[in-house]
N, C-alpha and C positions, 0 to 999 in steps of 0.2 A: 369586563370582569365577571359579569353574571347577572342574575335576576335582581330586581329591586329588593326582594325579600332578603336575598343573600347580602346585598350591599348594606342594607339597613342593619341587619344582624351583625355584620362585621364592623360597621361604624359604631354601633352601641358598645362593641368590645374594644373601642379605641383604635381600630385599624385605620391608619392615616391615609392609605391608598383608597379605601372605600369612602372615607369622608371626603377626600378630594374629588373623587368621581361624582359623588352626589352633588357637591357644591358646584362643580364645573357644569353639570347638567342643567343647572338653573341660570348660568351666566347669560345665555342668549336672551332669555325672558327678562332678566334684570336689566340688561343693556337696553332692550327695546323700551321697557317702561321708563327708565331713566331718561333716555334720549327723546322720548315723545312727551315728556312732562316739562313744560316751560316754566313751571313754578319752582323747580329745584335749582338753586344757585350752583354754579360750577364748583364753588368752594365746599359745598355740602355733599357732593357726589360720593367721595371716598367714605365719608362718615355713614352715608346711607347704605352703601355696599357692605360696610362692616356690620352695621346693625342688622341688615337682612341676613347676612351670613350667620350671625349669632342666633337669629330666629330659626334658621334652617337647622342648626345644631340642636337647639332646644326641641324642635319638632321631632328630630331623629330620636332623641333620648326618651321622649314621651310616647312614641309610636308603639302600638301593641297590636300585633297581627290577630290575636285572639278576640279582640273587640271589634273586628270588622264585620258588619252585618252581611248576611247573605242577600241575594237580590230581592226576595220577597220581604224580608225584614226591612231592607232599605226603602222599598216602596211604601210599606206601612208607616215608616218614620216620616217620610216626606209628605204623605197624605194627611198626617195628623198635625202638621205644622200650623 
């Protein structure tokens, strides 16, 4: 569909195809984490997937490209932690 910037912009505008594409891109990682975690009961897997999907949607809505630091700004930020 396009670049991540395009997808996020479209998702913020409620484009369902863009939202689906972003959520689907996280599915392999979510499956890996869930399948490797022996502390998650099988009955809780669907609830966890739903909660993580909600968190992804919230992150999309909060994401602001203008607040992304440049490389040197980023280095300064992590050096000052």
